[in-house]
N, C-alpha and C positions, 0 to 999 in steps of 0.2 A: 819495424819488426821484420825479422827474417822469415822467409817461407821455408818450410820443411820440404825435402824432396818427397815425391810420392813413394809409397812403400814398394811399388813395383820397380823403382829405380835402384833400390838397394839390393845387394847380394847378401842374403841371409845365410849364415852358417850355423849348423846345429852343434851343440856342445858334444864333445866326444864321450861325455859321461851319460848322455841321453840314449835311451833305447828307442826302438821304433814306436813305442807307445806314445800317448799324448803327454802333455806336461813337459815338453822338451824346451830347454832354453836355447834361444837363437840370438846371434850377434851379427851386427852389420856395421860397417864404417861408412858414414855419410860423406858426401863431397866436401863438407865444411870441416872434416876431421873429427867430428864428434862420433861417439860410439852409440849404437842403438841396441837395446836389449828388449826382448819380448818372449812371451811363452807361446808355444805353438797352438795351444788350445784357445788363446785369446789374442790373435795377432794385431788387433786394433789398439791394444794397450801397449804403448812403447815407452820405455824409459830412455831418456837421452842423457848421456854422460860424457865428460872428458876423461882422458886416461887416468888422471889423478883421482877423479870421482869413482871410477871403476876399481882402482886399487884400494881406496878407502872402503868401498862396499865389500870387496872380497876379504879384506882384513877383518872388518867387523863381523862378517858372516863366519869366518874361521874361528873367531874368538867368542862367538855367541853374544855380541854386544847389540843391544837394541838401539833404535833411533834416539832414545833418551839418554844413551850412554850406560845403561844398566846391563849387568849380566844376569841371565836367568838363574833362579835358585837351583843349586846342585842337588 
């Protein structure tokens, strides 16, 4: 099992779409090449993705597709 780097070792960048308020999305690249996503109001909850996983997440979000593959009712 691989150990994750400590959160203090990562350089977190805030989304340019975030304001100074809470609920900001932050992104960091780990030494193993994976991407880490977290919300500033809950920094302990971190999502670990590869670049292909992030691309799929962004595509699904843009198109309103749920994890089950369903689109919400219009």
